[in-house]
C-alpha positions as CSV (number, residue, x, y, z in Angstrom):
1,M,40.7,53.9,-22.2
2,F,43.0,56.0,-20.0
3,G,45.6,53.3,-19.2
4,G,48.9,53.8,-17.4
5,E,50.9,53.4,-20.6
6,D,48.8,55.1,-23.3
7,F,47.7,57.8,-20.9
8,P,50.3,58.6,-18.3
9,L,48.3,60.2,-15.5
10,I,50.1,62.0,-12.7
11,E,49.4,60.6,-9.3
12,R,49.0,63.2,-6.5
13,K,48.6,61.4,-3.2
14,G,47.0,63.8,-0.8
15,G,46.6,66.5,-3.5
16,W,43.3,65.5,-5.0
17,A,41.7,68.8,-4.1
18,D,44.5,70.7,-5.9
19,T,43.3,69.7,-9.4
20,P,41.4,72.5,-11.1
21,V,38.3,70.4,-11.3
22,L,38.0,70.9,-7.5
23,S,40.0,74.0,-6.7
24,D,37.8,76.2,-8.9
25,V,34.5,74.6,-8.2
26,T,35.1,73.4,-4.6
27,S,33.4,70.1,-3.7
28,Q,33.4,67.6,-0.9
29,V,35.0,64.2,-1.9
30,R,34.6,60.9,-0.1
31,F,36.0,57.7,-1.4
32,T,33.7,54.6,-1.2
33,G,34.6,51.0,-1.5
34,D,37.8,49.4,-0.4
35,R,40.3,51.6,-2.4
36,S,41.2,55.3,-2.5
37,V,42.8,56.0,-5.8
38,A,42.9,59.4,-7.4
39,Q,45.1,60.3,-10.4
40,F,44.8,63.2,-12.8
41,R,46.3,65.3,-15.5
42,S,45.3,69.0,-15.7
43,F,46.1,71.8,-18.1
44,S,44.4,74.9,-19.4
45,L,42.9,75.7,-22.8
46,G,43.3,79.4,-22.5
47,E,40.6,80.4,-20.0
48,V,39.2,76.9,-19.9
49,P,40.5,74.5,-17.1
50,F,40.8,70.9,-18.4
51,S,41.2,67.8,-16.3
52,A,41.5,64.1,-17.3
53,L,40.9,61.9,-14.3
54,R,41.1,58.3,-13.1
55,F,39.8,57.3,-9.7
56,S,38.1,54.6,-7.6
57,S,34.5,54.9,-6.5
58,M,33.6,58.1,-4.8
59,L,30.9,60.6,-3.8
60,V,31.3,64.2,-4.8
61,R,29.1,66.9,-3.4
62,R,28.9,70.7,-4.1
63,T,26.8,72.2,-1.3
64,P,25.1,75.5,-0.9
65,R,27.7,76.5,1.7
66,L,30.6,75.8,-0.7
67,I,28.8,77.8,-3.4
68,R,28.5,80.8,-1.0
69,Q,32.2,80.5,-0.3
70,S,33.3,80.3,-4.0
71,D,31.4,80.5,-7.3
72,P,33.7,81.0,-10.3
73,D,30.7,81.5,-12.6
74,M,31.4,78.5,-14.8
75,Y,29.7,75.8,-16.6
76,G,31.3,72.4,-16.2
77,L,31.1,69.6,-18.7
78,C,31.7,66.2,-17.2
79,L,32.4,63.3,-19.6
80,A,32.1,59.7,-18.5
81,V,34.8,57.6,-20.2
82,R,34.6,54.5,-17.9
83,G,32.4,53.7,-14.9
84,K,28.8,54.7,-14.0
85,T,27.6,57.8,-12.3
86,K,24.4,58.9,-10.7
87,F,24.2,62.7,-11.0
88,E,21.7,64.9,-9.1
89,H,21.7,68.5,-10.3
90,A,19.2,71.3,-11.1
91,H,16.3,69.2,-9.9
92,R,17.3,66.3,-12.2
93,D,18.4,62.8,-11.3
94,E,20.4,61.3,-14.2
95,E,22.6,58.3,-14.8
96,M,25.4,58.3,-17.2
97,S,28.1,55.9,-18.5
98,A,30.7,55.8,-21.2
99,G,29.7,58.1,-24.1
100,H,27.6,60.4,-21.9
101,M,28.2,64.0,-20.7
102,I,26.5,66.2,-18.2
103,L,26.6,70.0,-18.1
104,Y,26.6,71.5,-14.6
105,D,26.4,75.1,-13.3
106,S,28.9,76.1,-10.6
107,A,26.1,78.2,-9.0
108,L,24.0,75.2,-8.2
109,P,24.5,72.3,-5.8
110,F,25.2,68.8,-7.2
111,D,25.7,65.2,-5.9
112,A,27.6,62.7,-7.9
113,D,27.8,59.0,-6.9
114,I,30.5,57.4,-9.1
115,D,31.0,53.7,-9.3
116,G,34.5,53.0,-10.6
117,G,34.1,49.3,-10.6
118,R,37.1,46.9,-10.7
119,L,39.1,49.0,-13.2
120,N,38.5,52.5,-11.7
121,A,36.4,55.3,-13.3
122,C,37.8,57.6,-16.0
123,A,36.4,61.0,-16.7
124,V,37.1,64.3,-18.4
125,V,36.0,67.6,-16.8
126,V,36.1,70.8,-18.8
127,Q,35.1,74.1,-17.2
128,F,33.9,77.0,-19.4
129,P,33.6,80.5,-18.0
130,K,30.0,81.5,-18.7
131,H,31.0,84.6,-20.6
132,L,32.6,82.4,-23.3
133,L,29.3,80.8,-24.3
134,P,27.0,82.9,-26.6
135,V,23.8,81.0,-25.7
136,R,21.9,83.0,-23.1
137,Q,22.2,81.6,-19.5
138,H,18.5,81.2,-18.9
139,H,18.4,79.1,-22.1
140,V,21.4,77.0,-21.1
141,G,19.7,76.4,-17.8
142,Q,17.2,74.2,-19.6
143,V,19.9,71.7,-20.4
144,V,21.9,71.9,-17.2
145,G,21.8,68.5,-15.4
146,E,20.7,66.6,-18.6
147,V,22.6,63.8,-20.1
148,L,24.2,64.8,-23.4
149,G,26.2,62.9,-26.0
150,E,23.6,61.0,-28.1
151,H,21.2,63.8,-29.1
152,S,23.1,65.0,-32.2
153,A,26.2,64.5,-34.3
154,V,27.7,67.7,-32.8
155,E,27.4,66.3,-29.3
156,R,29.1,63.0,-30.3
157,L,31.8,65.0,-32.1
158,L,32.3,67.2,-29.0
159,Y,32.6,64.1,-26.8
160,R,35.2,62.4,-29.1
161,F,37.2,65.7,-29.4
162,L,37.4,66.2,-25.6
163,V,38.3,62.6,-24.9
164,D,41.1,62.7,-27.5
165,L,42.2,66.0,-26.0
166,G,42.5,64.3,-22.7
167,R,45.0,61.9,-24.1
168,E,47.0,64.3,-26.3
169,G,46.4,67.8,-24.9
170,G,49.1,67.6,-22.3
171,D,51.7,67.5,-25.1
172,C,50.4,70.6,-26.9
173,T,52.0,74.0,-26.6
174,A,50.3,76.8,-24.7
175,Q,49.6,78.5,-28.0
176,D,48.0,75.4,-29.4
177,R,45.8,75.0,-26.3
178,A,44.6,78.6,-26.7
179,R,43.4,77.8,-30.2
180,L,41.8,74.5,-29.0
181,Q,39.8,76.6,-26.5
182,S,38.0,78.2,-29.5
183,T,37.4,74.7,-31.0
184,A,35.9,73.3,-27.8
185,T,33.8,76.4,-27.2
186,D,32.5,76.5,-30.8
187,L,31.5,72.8,-30.5
188,L,29.8,73.2,-27.2
189,S,28.0,76.4,-28.3
190,T,26.8,74.7,-31.5
191,A,25.6,71.6,-29.6
192,L,23.7,73.7,-27.1
193,G,22.2,75.9,-29.9
194,H,21.0,72.8,-31.8
195,R,19.6,71.0,-28.7
196,L,17.7,74.2,-27.6
197,D,16.7,75.2,-31.1
198,R,18.6,78.5,-30.4
199,E,21.0,78.4,-33.4
200,S,20.4,82.1,-33.9
201,Q,22.3,82.8,-30.7
202,V,25.4,81.0,-31.9
203,P,27.7,83.1,-34.0
204,H,27.8,82.1,-37.7
205,S,31.6,81.6,-37.5
206,A,31.2,79.1,-34.6
207,Q,28.5,77.2,-36.5
208,Q,30.7,77.1,-39.6
209,H,33.7,75.9,-37.6
210,A,31.6,73.1,-36.0
211,L,30.4,72.1,-39.5
212,F,33.9,71.9,-40.8
213,L,34.9,69.7,-37.9
214,R,31.9,67.5,-38.5
215,A,32.9,67.2,-42.2
216,T,36.5,66.3,-41.5
217,A,35.4,63.7,-38.9
218,F,33.1,62.1,-41.4
219,I,35.9,62.1,-44.0
220,R,38.3,60.4,-41.7
221,E,35.7,57.8,-40.7
222,H,34.9,56.9,-44.4
223,L,38.3,57.2,-46.1
224,G,38.0,53.6,-47.4
225,R,34.9,54.4,-49.5
226,P,35.9,54.8,-53.1
227,D,32.9,57.1,-53.7
228,L,33.9,59.5,-50.9
229,G,33.8,63.0,-52.3
230,P,32.1,66.4,-51.8
231,A,28.7,65.1,-52.8
232,L,28.8,62.2,-50.2
233,V,30.1,64.5,-47.4
234,A,27.5,67.2,-48.2
235,G,24.7,64.7,-48.2
236,A,25.8,63.3,-44.8
237,L,25.9,66.8,-43.3
238,K,22.6,67.8,-45.0
239,V,24.2,70.9,-46.7
240,S,24.7,71.7,-50.3
241,V,28.0,71.0,-52.1
242,R,28.4,74.7,-52.6
243,T,28.1,75.4,-48.9
244,L,30.5,72.6,-48.0
245,N,33.1,73.9,-50.5
246,R,32.8,77.4,-49.1
247,I,33.4,76.1,-45.5
248,F,36.6,74.4,-46.6
249,E,37.8,77.4,-48.5
250,Q,37.5,79.4,-45.3
251,Q,40.0,76.9,-43.8
252,D,42.3,77.4,-46.8
253,T,41.7,73.9,-48.2
254,A,39.3,72.1,-50.4
255,V,37.1,69.0,-49.8
256,A,38.7,66.9,-52.5
257,G,42.2,68.0,-51.5
258,F,41.6,67.2,-47.9
259,I,40.3,63.7,-48.7
260,K,43.4,63.1,-50.9
261,Q,45.8,64.3,-48.2
262,Q,44.2,62.2,-45.5
263,R,44.2,59.1,-47.7
264,L,47.8,59.5,-48.8
265,E,48.9,60.0,-45.2
266,R,47.1,56.8,-44.1
267,I,48.7,54.9,-46.9
268,R,52.2,56.2,-46.2
269,T,51.8,55.1,-42.6
270,D,50.6,51.7,-43.6
271,L,53.5,51.2,-46.0
272,T,55.8,51.4,-43.0
273,S,53.8,48.9,-40.9
274,L,55.4,45.6,-40.4
275,H,51.9,44.1,-39.7
276,L,50.9,45.0,-43.3
277,S,54.1,43.9,-45.0
278,H,52.2,40.9,-46.6
279,L,50.0,43.3,-48.5
280,T,51.0,44.7,-51.9
281,V,51.3,48.5,-52.3
282,H,48.1,48.7,-54.3
283,A,46.2,46.5,-51.8
284,I,47.1,49.0,-49.1
285,A,46.0,51.8,-51.4
286,A,42.7,50.1,-52.0
287,R,42.0,49.9,-48.3
288,W,41.9,53.7,-48.3
289,G,39.7,54.2,-51.3
290,Y,42.3,54.2,-54.2
291,V,40.9,51.5,-56.5
292,R,42.8,52.6,-59.6
293,P,46.5,51.8,-59.2
294,A,47.7,54.3,-61.8
295,V,45.8,57.2,-60.2
296,F,47.2,56.3,-56.8
297,S,50.8,56.0,-58.0
298,R,50.7,59.4,-59.7
299,A,49.1,61.0,-56.6
300,F,51.7,59.4,-54.2
301,R,54.7,60.4,-56.3
302,A,53.4,64.0,-56.8
303,T,52.9,64.4,-53.1
304,F,55.9,62.6,-51.6
305,G,58.4,62.8,-54.5
306,E,58.9,59.1,-55.2
307,P,56.8,56.0,-56.1
308,P,55.1,54.2,-53.2
309,G,57.1,51.0,-53.9
310,E,60.4,52.9,-53.6
311,Y,59.3,54.6,-50.4
312,R,58.4,51.2,-48.9
313,R,61.8,49.7,-49.9
314,R,63.7,52.6,-48.4
315,F,61.8,52.2,-45.2
316,A,62.6,48.4,-45.1
317,A,66.3,49.4,-45.6
318,G,66.0,52.0,-42.8
319,D,66.7,54.9,-45.1
320,V,63.5,56.9,-44.4
321,I,64.3,60.0,-42.3
322,G,63.0,59.6,-38.8
323,V,62.7,55.9,-38.9
324,Q,64.4,54.0,-36.1
325,R,65.3,50.4,-36.9
């Protein structure tokens, strides 16, 4: 998933310990197997250090001696993207693979045995200062060392969000990253509150933000359904349509408007795809839920200022702004 072309990691020979994942939460690292490969990209989301990593098989240990030397008072969230890991932490012995996450405490020792396999392991590590999380520490301790990622929709959304951020976050501005800290913290807090049945400790604003993100993720995944609308989204999230509408209003948008905008953007992209040039304009529109051609044509023209067929012809001629032929 984190390939050399689609995810340009920065190789740092001899500088593996400089990455924030090890400089803040110091650990012993020993490569295993017949290769020693360590590449990473690191940046910060405000107060939250973020690292996307690719490496060959290794053992990573945080010992009591290292903890005494340095404890930054953080929770780390380790996401497995490729490879298999045996993780011993907080009296738990877990195994995780792609799609899984483990929350660890910088104040506690851990041992991680990572099998990178033939293609090397890929992981994302995000470190949250404990004061950012509203859930009380003695409650969070009940989850430390457990495998996360499959327990709830919020956990799955958190995983996808952080993996996507590993690919794209390096290109964001510092201001954008500061805002993304809030998103990551709200998602983790909501996931922990749900798993621990401690939602009351999570601020209402964080829960609402996480619900908005769940709703928009559901919409993007189901844009092709002609029946996609507020009722379907609300039913999937197990909230009322009124509650859903209010959450979107807080983000200065509306459910129906968001669905329309997402569909039209996908259609506009597809109209410029050479791989879809054999499809008619209305066949492309139908792929994204517009089954009535007249309704689609009016919506496209009102949004982009011209009929979809004309937009497609201009692209083919190289007249669309920003198009490189």
